[in-house]
Structures are given as structure tokens and as C-alpha cells.
N, C-alpha and C positions, 0 to 999 in steps of 0.2 A: 504494500500500500504506500502511495506517495503522500507525504505530509508536506504541507506548504503553509507558510505564515500568511496571515491576512495582508500584511504590508507588502510582501513579495508579490502576492496576487494583484494588489493594486498597481504595483510598479509595472507588472506585465501588461495589465489592461491599458496602460497609458503609453506603451511602446509598441512599435512594430518590429516583429522578429522575422528576419529572412524573407521579407516580402509578404508575410502572412499578416492578416489584420490582427489587431490587438485582441478582439473578441475571440477569433479563431485560435490564437495562441493560448489564450487563457483557458478556453474550453478543452483544448488538447491537453494542457498541463494537468487539469483537475479531473479529466474524464475517468481516470482510474480510481478516483476516490469521490463517489457521488455525494457522500455526506459532507465532505469538505466543500465541494462545489456549491451544494445547496445552501450551506451555512454562509459562505462568502457572498453568494448572490443575494441572499436575504439581507445581509449587512449592507451591501452596496445599494440595494433598493431603499432601505431605511435611510441611509445617508443622503441619497438623492431626494427622497420625499421630505426630508427635514433639513435640507441644506441652508435655507434662510435662517432658521432658528440656530443651527450649529454655528453659522457665521457670527450671529449675535452673541452666542454663548462664548465663542472664542474671544471676541472683543471684551466681554466682561472679564474673562480670565486674565487677559493681558492687563486691563486696568487694575484689577485686584493685585496681581503680582507686582506691578510697578509701584503701587501704593504701599504694599508690604515692604518692599525694598526701601522706599523713600522714608518710611516711618521706622525702619529698623525692626520690623516685626517678623516673626516666623508664622508659618501656617498653623502651628500649634497655638501660638498666641491668639491668632485670629479665631480659632475654634473656641477658645475659652471666652474671648470677648463677645463673640456673636452668639454663643450657645448653639453652634452648629457642630455636629460631630466631626472630628478630624478626618475620618474616612470620606465624609461628604465634601469637606473643604478640598481634599485631594482631587476628587472627581470634578469639582467646579473649576479648579485652576488648570486642569487638563484641557478645559474648553469644550468638553463633549457632554457635559451634564445637562439634563433637562431641569434647569434652575426654576425654582418656584418664586412667585412674587414675594413671599415671606422671606425667602433667603436673600433675594435681591435687596429688599428693604433692610434686613439686618446687616448685610455687608456694606451697603451704602451708608447707613447710619453709623456703624462702628468705625469705618475708615474715613468717614466724612468726605465722601466722593459721590458724584452723580453717576449712576449706572443706568 
């Protein structure tokens, strides 16, 4: 069975290999592992459907990280200040979290920034 990372699959879908289309190269690569292919295609579809929100989430993550740096705070400090679990803070600063309005408010309020 061929195992492939999600990132590698994304790279392949954005490149053309030996004159074969990206999609054809991707499908050939994962054809021997249907479970991996289905999982990757599901993730790609979700990312495509949620691209606008993911872009906003990434911008929020960048603002939060910049402000943490400028205030000399750690993610752990932010978790304590905002009463958001550190695991959730880690998801938020990766830029791929589905952030709630309550979390946006808490982060904005505790860091004194506009999100």
C-alpha cells in the first residue's frame, strides 16, 4: 500500500508531471490506496468550499501572532488571559480553525486589537 502525506498530494495536484495533468498524476499516485485518495479528496473539497473563511481565519492568526510577539506574550499566556484552552489557541494560530464569534471577541478584547 502506498502512503502519501496530504501536503505531498497537494504539491502534486499543483504541478504537472511529465506532460500529465496534475489531476491525472494525483489520481495515478493514490489509485493504489483508495482510502487515502478519498480522504484527500474530501479534505480538498472542504478547503475549496471554505476557502473564504480559511483566508479570514489565516488573517486572524497572523494578527494574533504579531500581537503576541509585540506584547511579549506566549500562546500559553494568551490561553490563560482569554480563558480559551491552549489546544484551541494552537488551532487558531495555525489559521485553519473555525473560530467562533466568542473566541474572536475574547482574543480581540484581551490583546486589545481589532479582528
